[in-house]
C-alpha positions as CSV (number, residue, x, y, z in Angstrom):
1,M,-21.8,-3.5,-18.6
2,K,-20.1,-3.2,-15.4
3,L,-20.3,0.2,-13.3
4,G,-17.6,1.4,-11.1
5,V,-16.8,4.4,-9.0
6,L,-13.4,6.3,-9.5
7,Q,-13.3,8.0,-6.0
8,F,-11.6,11.2,-5.7
9,F,-10.7,12.9,-2.3
10,S,-10.3,16.2,-3.9
11,W,-10.1,19.3,-1.5
12,P,-11.2,22.5,-3.4
13,E,-10.9,25.5,-1.5
14,R,-10.6,23.7,1.9
15,R,-13.9,24.7,2.3
16,V,-14.9,22.1,4.6
17,D,-12.9,20.2,7.6
18,L,-11.1,17.2,5.4
19,A,-12.2,14.5,8.0
20,T,-15.5,15.3,6.1
21,V,-14.4,14.6,2.8
22,Y,-13.0,11.2,3.8
23,A,-16.7,10.6,5.4
24,R,-18.5,11.7,2.7
25,A,-16.1,9.4,0.4
26,L,-16.8,6.0,2.9
27,E,-20.9,7.2,2.6
28,R,-20.9,6.5,-0.8
29,I,-18.7,3.7,-1.0
30,E,-21.6,2.3,1.5
31,I,-24.2,3.4,-1.2
32,M,-22.5,1.7,-3.7
33,D,-22.4,-1.9,-1.9
34,Q,-26.1,-1.8,-1.6
35,T,-26.6,-0.8,-4.9
36,G,-25.2,-2.6,-8.8
37,Y,-22.0,-0.9,-8.3
38,D,-19.0,-3.3,-9.4
39,A,-16.0,-1.9,-7.1
40,V,-14.7,1.5,-6.2
41,W,-11.3,2.8,-7.3
42,L,-9.4,4.5,-5.0
43,A,-7.3,7.2,-6.8
44,E,-3.7,8.4,-5.0
45,H,-2.2,11.6,-5.2
46,H,0.3,13.4,-3.1
47,F,1.3,16.8,-2.4
48,S,-2.1,18.6,-3.6
49,S,-5.8,19.3,-2.5
50,F,-6.9,17.7,-6.3
51,S,-6.8,14.8,-4.0
52,V,-5.9,13.9,-0.7
53,C,-5.3,10.2,-0.8
54,P,-1.7,9.6,0.3
55,S,-2.4,5.9,0.4
56,V,-5.5,3.8,-1.5
57,H,-4.9,0.7,0.9
58,M,-5.2,2.1,4.2
59,V,-8.7,3.6,2.8
60,G,-9.3,0.5,0.9
61,T,-9.2,-1.1,4.7
62,L,-11.7,1.1,5.7
63,A,-13.7,0.4,2.6
64,A,-13.4,-2.9,3.3
65,A,-14.4,-3.2,6.4
66,R,-18.0,-0.8,5.8
67,T,-18.8,-3.0,3.2
68,K,-19.9,-6.6,2.1
69,R,-19.6,-7.6,-1.4
70,L,-18.2,-4.2,-3.7
71,R,-14.4,-5.0,-4.8
72,I,-11.7,-2.8,-3.6
73,G,-9.8,-1.2,-6.5
74,T,-6.5,0.6,-6.7
75,A,-6.7,3.3,-9.4
76,V,-3.5,2.9,-9.1
77,S,-1.2,2.1,-6.6
78,L,1.9,4.5,-7.8
79,A,4.3,2.1,-8.4
80,P,7.3,3.9,-8.7
81,F,7.3,5.8,-5.2
82,Y,6.8,2.4,-3.1
83,H,9.4,0.0,-2.3
84,P,8.2,-3.0,-4.0
85,L,8.1,-5.5,-1.2
86,R,6.1,-3.2,1.2
87,L,3.6,-2.6,-1.5
88,A,3.5,-6.5,-2.4
89,E,2.7,-6.5,1.5
90,E,-0.1,-3.8,1.5
91,V,-1.7,-4.8,-0.8
92,A,-1.7,-8.8,0.1
93,L,-3.0,-7.8,3.7
94,L,-6.2,-5.4,2.1
95,D,-7.0,-8.5,-0.2
96,L,-6.7,-10.6,3.1
97,L,-8.4,-8.5,5.3
98,S,-11.2,-7.4,2.8
99,G,-11.9,-11.3,2.2
100,G,-10.4,-11.5,-1.5
101,R,-11.9,-8.2,-3.4
102,V,-9.1,-6.2,-4.4
103,N,-8.3,-5.1,-7.9
104,W,-4.8,-3.9,-7.7
105,G,-4.5,-1.5,-10.5
106,A,-0.9,0.1,-10.8
107,G,0.5,3.0,-12.3
108,R,3.4,5.1,-12.8
109,G,3.0,8.1,-11.5
110,F,3.0,11.6,-13.5
111,A,3.1,14.6,-11.1
112,R,6.1,16.9,-11.0
113,V,6.0,17.4,-7.2
114,E,5.7,13.4,-6.4
115,F,8.7,12.5,-8.2
116,T,10.5,15.5,-6.9
117,A,9.6,15.2,-3.2
118,F,10.0,11.3,-3.6
119,G,13.3,11.6,-5.1
120,V,13.0,10.0,-8.7
121,P,14.1,10.6,-11.2
122,P,11.6,10.7,-13.8
123,E,13.8,9.2,-16.5
124,E,14.0,6.1,-14.1
125,S,10.1,6.3,-13.8
126,A,9.1,3.4,-16.1
127,S,11.9,1.0,-15.4
128,R,11.1,1.5,-11.7
129,F,7.3,0.8,-12.7
130,R,8.0,-2.2,-14.8
131,E,10.4,-3.5,-12.4
132,T,8.0,-2.6,-9.2
133,V,5.0,-4.6,-11.0
134,E,7.3,-7.9,-12.1
135,I,8.7,-7.9,-8.1
136,V,5.4,-7.5,-6.7
137,L,4.0,-10.7,-9.0
138,K,6.7,-12.9,-7.5
139,A,6.2,-11.5,-4.3
140,W,3.0,-12.8,-4.4
141,T,2.9,-16.2,-6.1
142,D,6.5,-17.5,-5.2
143,E,7.0,-19.0,-1.7
144,K,10.5,-17.5,-1.6
145,L,11.5,-14.3,-3.8
146,S,14.9,-13.7,-5.2
147,F,15.4,-11.3,-7.7
148,T,18.0,-9.1,-9.8
149,G,16.9,-6.1,-11.8
150,Q,18.1,-2.7,-13.0
151,H,17.2,-1.2,-9.2
152,F,16.4,-3.8,-6.6
153,H,18.2,-7.2,-6.0
154,F,16.4,-9.9,-3.3
155,D,17.9,-13.4,-1.9
156,D,15.0,-15.8,-0.8
157,V,13.0,-13.4,0.7
158,E,9.5,-14.6,2.1
159,V,6.7,-12.2,1.7
160,L,3.9,-12.2,4.1
161,P,1.2,-12.3,4.1
162,K,0.0,-13.7,0.5
163,P,-3.3,-12.7,-0.8
164,T,-6.2,-14.5,-0.7
165,Q,-7.2,-14.9,-4.5
166,R,-4.6,-17.0,-6.0
167,P,-2.5,-16.7,-7.9
168,H,-3.0,-13.4,-7.0
169,P,-5.6,-10.5,-7.4
170,P,-6.8,-9.0,-10.7
171,V,-4.1,-7.1,-11.9
172,W,-4.5,-3.8,-14.3
173,M,-1.9,-1.2,-15.7
174,A,-3.1,2.5,-15.7
175,V,-1.8,3.4,-19.6
176,T,-2.0,6.4,-21.8
177,S,1.1,6.3,-24.1
178,E,1.1,4.1,-27.4
179,S,4.5,2.9,-25.4
180,A,2.7,1.7,-22.7
181,I,-0.3,0.0,-23.9
182,D,2.3,-1.7,-26.4
183,W,4.5,-2.7,-22.8
184,A,0.8,-4.0,-21.1
185,A,-0.3,-5.9,-24.0
186,G,2.5,-7.2,-24.7
187,R,3.0,-8.9,-21.3
188,G,-0.5,-9.9,-21.2
189,F,-1.9,-7.3,-18.8
190,S,-5.3,-5.5,-18.7
191,I,-5.5,-2.4,-18.5
192,L,-7.3,0.8,-17.1
193,M,-7.9,3.9,-19.4
194,D,-7.8,7.7,-18.0
195,P,-10.5,10.0,-18.0
196,H,-8.9,12.7,-19.9
197,S,-8.9,11.5,-23.9
198,T,-11.6,12.0,-25.9
199,G,-14.6,9.3,-27.0
200,P,-12.2,8.9,-29.9
201,E,-9.0,8.7,-28.7
202,I,-10.4,6.0,-25.9
203,G,-11.3,4.1,-29.4
204,A,-8.1,4.8,-30.7
205,K,-6.1,2.8,-27.9
206,R,-8.7,-0.1,-27.4
207,R,-8.2,-1.1,-30.7
208,R,-4.1,-0.2,-30.7
209,Y,-4.7,-2.4,-27.0
210,A,-6.3,-5.4,-28.6
211,D,-4.6,-5.6,-31.8
212,K,-1.1,-5.5,-30.1
213,L,-2.5,-8.5,-27.7
214,A,-3.2,-10.6,-30.6
215,V,0.4,-10.0,-31.6
216,A,2.1,-11.5,-28.2
217,G,-0.6,-13.9,-28.6
218,F,-3.3,-13.1,-26.1
219,S,-6.8,-12.6,-26.4
220,E,-9.0,-9.7,-24.8
221,A,-12.1,-11.9,-24.3
222,G,-13.0,-12.2,-21.1
223,R,-11.3,-9.2,-19.7
224,D,-12.5,-6.3,-18.4
225,I,-11.4,-3.1,-19.4
226,P,-12.6,-0.4,-17.3
227,I,-12.6,3.2,-19.3
228,A,-12.8,6.2,-16.9
229,R,-15.1,8.9,-17.5
230,L,-15.7,12.0,-15.3
231,V,-19.4,12.8,-14.8
232,A,-21.1,15.5,-14.4
233,I,-25.6,15.4,-13.6
234,A,-28.4,17.2,-13.1
235,D,-32.2,17.7,-13.1
236,N,-31.4,20.2,-16.3
237,T,-28.6,20.6,-18.4
238,G,-27.8,23.5,-17.3
239,K,-26.7,22.9,-14.2
240,A,-24.5,19.7,-15.0
241,A,-22.7,22.2,-17.7
242,A,-21.8,24.7,-15.0
243,V,-20.8,21.3,-12.3
244,A,-19.0,20.1,-15.3
245,R,-17.3,23.5,-16.3
246,S,-16.3,23.3,-12.7
247,G,-15.1,20.6,-12.9
248,A,-12.6,21.5,-15.8
249,E,-11.0,24.2,-14.4
250,W,-10.5,22.4,-11.5
251,I,-8.9,19.3,-12.9
252,L,-6.4,21.8,-15.2
253,N,-5.8,24.3,-12.5
254,S,-4.5,21.9,-10.6
255,Y,-2.1,20.0,-13.2
256,L,-1.4,23.1,-15.2
257,G,0.8,24.6,-12.1
258,A,4.7,24.4,-12.5
259,Q,4.6,22.8,-9.5
260,H,2.2,19.9,-10.3
261,R,1.9,19.8,-14.2
262,P,2.7,16.6,-15.9
263,V,6.8,15.4,-16.1
264,I,5.2,12.5,-18.4
265,H,3.4,13.8,-21.3
266,R,0.1,12.7,-20.5
267,G,-1.3,15.0,-23.4
268,F,-4.5,16.7,-21.1
269,T,-4.7,19.4,-23.9
270,P,-3.7,19.5,-27.4
271,A,-1.9,22.5,-28.5
272,G,-4.2,25.2,-30.1
273,V,-7.3,24.1,-28.5
274,D,-9.0,25.6,-25.3
275,P,-8.6,23.3,-22.7
276,I,-12.2,23.8,-20.6
277,Q,-14.0,24.2,-24.0
278,R,-12.3,20.6,-24.8
279,Y,-13.3,19.2,-22.0
280,L,-16.8,20.2,-21.8
281,D,-17.3,19.0,-25.3
282,E,-15.2,15.6,-25.6
283,V,-14.3,14.8,-22.8
284,I,-16.5,15.1,-19.8
285,L,-20.2,13.1,-19.7
286,H,-22.7,16.2,-19.0
287,G,-26.2,16.4,-18.8
288,T,-30.0,15.2,-17.2
289,P,-29.8,11.2,-16.1
290,D,-31.5,10.3,-20.0
291,K,-28.8,12.5,-21.6
292,V,-25.9,11.2,-19.5
293,G,-27.4,7.0,-20.3
294,D,-27.7,8.3,-24.0
295,E,-24.0,9.2,-24.0
296,I,-22.8,5.7,-22.0
297,L,-25.0,3.5,-24.3
298,R,-23.9,5.6,-27.3
299,L,-20.0,4.9,-26.3
300,R,-20.8,0.7,-25.9
301,E,-21.4,0.8,-29.7
302,E,-18.4,3.0,-30.4
303,I,-15.6,2.2,-28.7
304,A,-17.0,-1.2,-26.9
305,L,-17.4,0.3,-23.5
306,D,-18.6,-2.7,-21.3
307,Y,-16.6,-1.4,-18.0
308,L,-17.8,2.2,-17.0
309,L,-15.6,3.7,-14.6
310,C,-17.5,6.9,-13.4
311,A,-15.6,9.9,-11.3
312,P,-19.0,12.2,-10.3
313,L,-18.1,15.8,-10.5
314,S,-20.5,16.4,-7.9
315,H,-22.6,14.5,-5.0
316,E,-25.8,15.0,-6.7
317,S,-23.8,13.5,-9.8
318,F,-23.1,10.4,-7.8
319,M,-26.5,9.9,-6.4
320,L,-28.5,10.9,-9.8
321,L,-26.1,8.1,-11.0
322,T,-26.8,5.9,-8.9
323,E,-30.7,5.9,-8.5
324,K,-31.2,7.3,-12.5
325,V,-28.6,5.9,-15.0
326,L,-27.2,2.7,-13.0
327,P,-30.6,0.8,-13.3
328,R,-30.3,1.3,-17.1
329,L,-26.9,0.2,-17.3
330,S,-27.2,-2.6,-15.0
């Protein structure tokens, strides 16, 4: 089983200087490079202290400079909010500067404040996302790019640099809805799976993805399918549960406000269900290192989990994950 870290840059209550948030994250990334992690996946968000990382490509360059073998993933580049040629250039440059260690994850975005501030109509999000992905891949593989679409038109543009990895870095699409799964599978893309669904929901989505891949003539064999899970680990179950509850409250408070609530349905919490309790009972992996390790191994059997993308909810969670859980999975 591969293990990666979904790295957020949360700034709860703005308790410390923001520079400290980045410094701590980079220290973790150095630890990941020295241990058995496959990749760090950097989370892009805008206009919210939930995670202050407006450019995963800039932070990725710092991460690459401080590491030697760790792969640098984007989880995700929010494609609808970029000019596609600029996005192609930035990710290719990161791949070049990192010595060919980029994992490119692309996503559609969902936060109301991001669509409003960037002036992107939510109803155009899917078409802009898909068109941008197509342009980025062509920019990386075509000597000169020509493209005519609904939103963009280019004639004979040489996009430089090209990525170090050929024909391009490995690519993943972030998916949550059935329509997104169907589109990604139909195009043969690998997928990233979100941290907000329950284990059974993830299992059903993964089975749907495998079925749709087969219908489109592609195979799931040999693909890394990172499945993101929020993780709270402590030396006793009560402390871990408290960290998990605090994390659930932070996530829900960040996304249930009028400014930040999703403009695209993400299904964070079904109607009639206590959202905090749902996260504690069904979403967040929490407990002692032994308990969390057992849960991960159970998920490996139940939902074919072979690439775990952990989002630790505390520094202690990250350290215990590294020291106690990672050796069981290697």
